[in-house]
C-alpha positions in Angstrom: -53.7 63.0 -37.9 -53.8 62.9 -34.1 -57.2 61.2 -34.2 -55.9 58.5 -36.6 -52.9 57.9 -34.3 -55.3 57.6 -31.3 -57.5 55.1 -33.2 -54.5 53.0 -34.2 -53.2 53.1 -30.6 -56.7 52.0 -29.3 -56.9 49.2 -31.8 -53.5 47.9 -30.8 -54.3 48.1 -27.1 -57.7 46.2 -27.6 -56.1 43.5 -29.7 -53.2 43.0 -27.2 -55.5 42.9 -24.3 -57.8 40.4 -26.0 -54.9 38.1 -26.8 -53.0 38.4 -23.6 -55.6 37.3 -21.1 -55.7 33.9 -19.5 -59.0 32.7 -18.1 -59.2 30.0 -15.5 -62.3 28.2 -14.2 -61.6 25.7 -11.5 -63.0 23.6 -8.7 -61.6 21.1 -6.2 -62.5 19.0 -3.3 -62.2 20.8 0.0 -59.0 19.9 1.9 -57.3 18.4 -1.1 -53.5 18.0 -0.5 -51.3 16.4 -3.1 -48.0 17.2 -1.3 -45.6 14.2 -1.4 -47.8 12.4 -3.9 -46.8 11.3 -7.4 -48.9 12.8 -10.2 -49.6 10.6 -13.2 -50.1 13.0 -16.1 -52.0 11.7 -19.1 -52.2 14.1 -22.1 -54.5 13.2 -25.0 -53.7 14.7 -28.3 -56.5 16.0 -30.5 -55.4 15.7 -34.1 -56.8 19.2 -34.9 -54.8 20.8 -32.1 -51.7 18.6 -31.9 -49.3 21.6 -31.8 -50.7 22.6 -28.4 -49.8 19.2 -26.8 -46.8 17.9 -28.7 -43.7 18.4 -26.5 -45.7 19.2 -23.4 -43.7 16.6 -21.5 -40.7 18.9 -21.2 -42.8 21.7 -19.8 -44.3 19.3 -17.2 -40.9 17.9 -16.2 -39.5 21.5 -15.8 -42.4 22.6 -13.5 -42.5 19.3 -11.6 -38.7 19.5 -10.9 -38.8 23.2 -9.8 -41.8 22.3 -7.5 -40.1 19.1 -6.1 -42.9 16.9 -7.4 -42.6 13.5 -9.0 -44.6 12.9 -12.2 -45.2 10.0 -14.5 -45.9 11.4 -18.0 -48.0 9.5 -20.6 -48.9 11.0 -24.0 -51.6 9.5 -26.3 -51.2 10.5 -29.9 -54.4 11.0 -31.8 -53.6 8.1 -34.2 -52.4 5.6 -31.7 -54.0 2.2 -32.1 -54.0 1.4 -28.4 -54.2 4.6 -26.3 -53.5 4.4 -22.6 -56.8 4.7 -20.7 -57.3 6.2 -17.3 -58.6 2.8 -16.1 -55.2 1.3 -17.0 -53.4 4.0 -15.1 -55.6 3.6 -12.0 -54.2 0.1 -11.6 -50.7 1.5 -11.4 -51.0 4.7 -9.6 -51.9 3.4 -6.1 -52.6 6.2 -3.6 -51.5 9.0 -5.9 -53.4 11.1 -8.4 -54.1 11.0 -12.1 -54.3 14.3 -14.0 -55.7 14.1 -17.5 -55.4 17.0 -19.9 -56.5 17.7 -23.5 -57.3 20.6 -25.8 -61.1 21.1 -25.6 -61.3 23.9 -28.1 -59.6 26.5 -30.1 -60.8 29.6 -31.9 -59.6 32.5 -34.0 -61.1 35.9 -33.7 -60.9 38.6 -36.3 -62.2 42.2 -35.9 -62.0 45.3 -38.1 -61.3 48.6 -36.4 -62.8 52.0 -37.3 -60.1 52.6 -40.0 -60.8 49.2 -41.7 -57.6 47.6 -40.3 -58.1 43.9 -39.6 -56.7 42.6 -36.3 -57.4 39.5 -34.3 -56.1 36.7 -32.2 -56.6 33.1 -31.2 -57.4 31.2 -28.1 -56.9 27.7 -27.0 -58.9 25.9 -24.2 -57.4 23.1 -22.1 -59.5 20.9 -19.8 -57.6 19.2 -17.0 -59.2 16.8 -14.6 -57.5 15.2 -11.6 -58.7 11.9 -10.1 -57.9 10.1 -6.9 -56.3 6.8 -7.9 -57.8 5.1 -4.8 -61.4 6.2 -5.4 -61.3 7.0 -9.1 -63.3 10.1 -8.3 -62.7 13.6 -9.6 -61.0 15.7 -7.0 -59.9 18.7 -9.0 -60.8 20.2 -12.4 -59.7 23.3 -14.4 -60.6 24.8 -17.7 -57.9 27.2 -18.9 -58.2 29.5 -21.8 -55.0 31.1 -23.1 -53.6 32.9 -26.1 -53.5 30.4 -28.9 -51.3 32.3 -31.3 -48.1 30.6 -30.0 -48.5 26.9 -29.0 -45.4 26.9 -26.8 -46.7 29.9 -24.9 -50.1 28.1 -24.4 -48.4 25.0 -23.1 -46.5 27.0 -20.5 -49.6 28.8 -19.5 -51.4 25.5 -19.0 -48.8 24.0 -16.8 -47.9 27.2 -14.9 -51.7 27.8 -14.4 -52.1 24.3 -12.9 -49.1 24.8 -10.5 -50.3 28.4 -9.7 -53.7 27.0 -8.8 -52.2 24.2 -6.7 -50.1 26.7 -4.7 -52.8 29.5 -4.4 -55.4 27.0 -3.1 -52.9 25.1 -0.9 -53.4 21.9 -2.8 -49.6 21.6 -3.0 -47.8 22.8 0.1 -44.2 24.0 -0.2 
């Protein structure tokens, strides 16, 4: 009985640790400073993963407000006939920055433990790229993998991960 309890506990711990992790891979230009600049956020919806991007504007506005940053938010739905392109935004954003995000992948995992119990999780991967509006060159890029079981949680992890990176790497000074 004790062994069965231990195996069940171990299966729960493994499944929770597999689901709870957030992985970030990032890179930026040395000396990048976006303090005092407006960020033009462009989110492209992928029809297969629309639940991970729909409503993302409210999360962006919340984090921008709490970090005293001005944003201009644009959302391209997957079925739009005339999506806003980065080139169109480059004409408007002047000496600011354009940050483009989209869901680049999602997966579900399923494993069976020693007792035959099925457990698993899901992940979602976001790719975010920031360009200088002046030069139209990439100045920052991040790929964030988060728990994909709850879209609202994944959205918050995306935006909080971006702001955490900005602060940790002194890209956005307080």
